[in-house]
N, C-alpha and C positions, 0 to 999 in steps of 0.2 A: 745413488739415491733417489728416486725420481721427485725431481724439486716442481714440475708441472701443475699447475693448479687445472682440476674439472672448470668449464663453466658451467655458470648458478644452471639449475634446472629451471623452465619456465614455468610459472604459473600457474594451475589448471587452466582450463575456458568453463566458465562459472555456464551451466547451460538451463538448470530453470531454480528456483528458489523458492519457498516461502518462509512469512514470519508472523507471530500473534503475538499478544503481550499475554501474561501467564502473571496473574499476582495471585498469591497463596495459596495454588492450586487450584487455581480458577480461569478460564478462558472463557472468548466470546467463541462462536459461532465457528467454532474448529471445524467442524463435520465439511463445511462449507472451504476451510484451507486445505484440509486435504482431498478433497474433488478437485481443488484448482491443479493443487500438485501436483495430482496423478496424471491430468492431464495436460501439466507443461512437461512431466517426464516422455508421455505418449509422444507427444510432438518432436520432441525432441530426442526422439530415437532411444529414449533408454529401457530400461525392463519395463519386465511385464505387470499389470495393476494389482496382480497379484501380489507380486515381488514387493511394489511398492504397500498394501497391506502390511505386510508381515511386516516388512522395516518400519511403518510409521507406528504397529503397534508398540515393536522391541522397544525403538527409541524415545518413545514418548516417557515411557517410563523412565527416563533418565534426568527429566525436570524435577528439581524439589519442592517437595508440597509446601515449602514456606516462602515469603522472599518476592522479588520482582523480577519478571525475566521473561528475555524476547527470543525465544530457541528460534533456529533458522535450519529447516530443512531443504538440501539441494539437490544436486544431479551434476556433475564433473565430468572432466575428460582430459587425460593429460594424454599431447602427443595422438598417437593411430591405436591406444590403449582404448578397452570398451569404454562407458559412460561407469561412472559408480556415482552408489545414491552416499549420502553424508548429513548430521546431522550434531547441530552447535547448542551448545547449551550456553547463553549471554545474557548476562546482567542486563536488566532492560534500561536505554536512555533514561533522561528526565523528560517527564512530561508536560507540553504547557499548553495551557488555555484557547488561544487565542490563535492568528497566525496573518502575519504582513506578505503579502501574493508580491511576487518580484518579475519584473513583466522585461523582459531580455530585449525583444525587437526579436530574436534569430526562431527560425521552425526548431518543432520535433528534433532531437538528433537522433531519437531510436531507430534499432536497425529492428528490431524484432516490439514492436510496442505491447501486443497483445499476450506474451510472455512473461514472466518478471523472471529476472535471471540477469540472461544474456547482457543489457545496458545499463546493470548498476554501475558498476566504473563511472561512465559518461554520466548518469544522473549524481551520483555523487558529488562533482565536479561541476556540475550545471546548480546542486544545492549550494555549495561551497561559496561560488559566484553569487550565490542571491545571498547569503551570508555575511559577504562580506559588503554588498550592499544594501546593506541594512535592513533585508527581511529576513524570513523564516524558511518558505517555500518558493519556488521555481514555475511559472506557469508556462506551461508547453500549448503552444498552436499549432495548427497545421500554416502551409508556407502560404496561406492567403488570409491569417486570422484567425481562424475558425478553433473556439475552444477546445479540448481536450480534455488537459484534469493536469495536474499540479506530479514535479518532480516524484513524489513518495504517498501523494493524495489522489482523490477523487473529488470530482466539483460536482457543488448540485445548489441551487437558489433557487428564491420563491420569487412567485409570479402576484402577488396578490397572497390569494390563499392557497396558489396551485404551487407544489413542489417540481422542479423543472431540473432534470439531467440532459448529461451531451448523448446527444445521438448514437447509440450503439453501433448505425453501420461506420461510426468513426474510429478509426484507430485508437484503444483505450484499455486499458489494462479491466478484466472483469473484477471488481472490486470487492472483496467480500464487506467490507462496513457501508460499500454504497448499494450494495444486493440488501442488507438488513433494515436500511432505512428506506428503501422502497417498498419490499416486505411489508415494513409498521404502516409505514404512507398506507396502502392498502387496506390491510383492517384496520385502519381510522376511517377509512374512506377518504382521506386526501388526494383531491386531483393532482395526475400526477402527467409531467408531460415531457417526454422525448425530443428537446431541440439541439439547432445548430444557432449559435450565437457567437458574436463577436463580445470584446472586453467591455466596449464601452453601452451594451446591452443589462450590463451588469450594473453600472453606475448605481446608487443608490438605494441597490437591492440588501435584501439579507442571502450571505454567500457564507458556504460553508466548503471548508476542507476537511476530509473522513479518511481516518487509514483506521487499521488495526492498533498502533500505538498509541495513538491519541485521541481516537473515537470521532466527537464530532465538535468541529471548531470552527469557530464565525474566522471570517476576514474581515479583517479593523483597518485597511491601510491596503493601496497599491502600490508598491515601488516603482518606480521607473517610467511612470503611463502617463505622465506630463501635468497638465491640469485636468485631467478628466475625475472629477467629483469621484468620492472617496465611496465606499459601500455603507449599508444602509446600516442601522443599530439590528438588534440579530434578539429579537424579544424571543422567539419558539427555541431556539437554542439548547435554553436551561432544562425546560423537562424532555428536551430529547435527550440531552447528555446523559440526564435521567435514567432515562430507561435504558440507555446504552448500557450504564455501569451497573443496571442490573438483571441485566442478559448473559453476565459473566454464571459460566457452570462448572462446575468438579471435572478435574479433568479423571477417565477413568479409574489409573492406576491409584489415585490418592481415595475413591471409595471403595477400594479393596482395601487399606489400609486404615480405614476407620473413621478420616479426615472428612 
């Protein structure tokens, strides 16, 4: 009898991923998530756009029409095998209304900052450190301290009546919720600036961290930033959060079922 045990197979490598919140069969900006995932799959050498389209249409129907869910489309690879598409239907994590942002003092650890997926493990470790430090999100910066984004969020802030976002030439993820905010700003004739800033530039300002799970959340405190003055109040966030909540649309297959 052969009692030898086989070595455990290594976990597949995550090449691309995209997640979004579904509440009772309704989601926001689903077309943007689909487009971003399709572009990420192409950048990772995965299946064709036509294959991704067919996969998306098929797998999206697995999301229940009731309850809160946080599905994830992904592209993984095992060893030398061809990359494979996968879809996970996951319960939605608890959502929060505000953010305490941890300043680690270390530069962005990501290897592929413009594609969601390959760096999720290292970002999860960083966010766990942030939680251990008494924060809820970790701030990412360049080696010389330029602001990039959060570990799981895009960064936005207000300078008087102007909405500011990080210079897109810096290595940041193309944020779906951030782009919705910028589109709404354009529709409302709100001035927008693309900026290169360091953390002291945000002291006393209204600062938001945004993503698909939580929507728009004001930053209420820096953690690990020494004597830097706290972020300012967030009087604009309430109306923008309400608009984001109202932007949810039924998933296509729930319309087929009459929901």
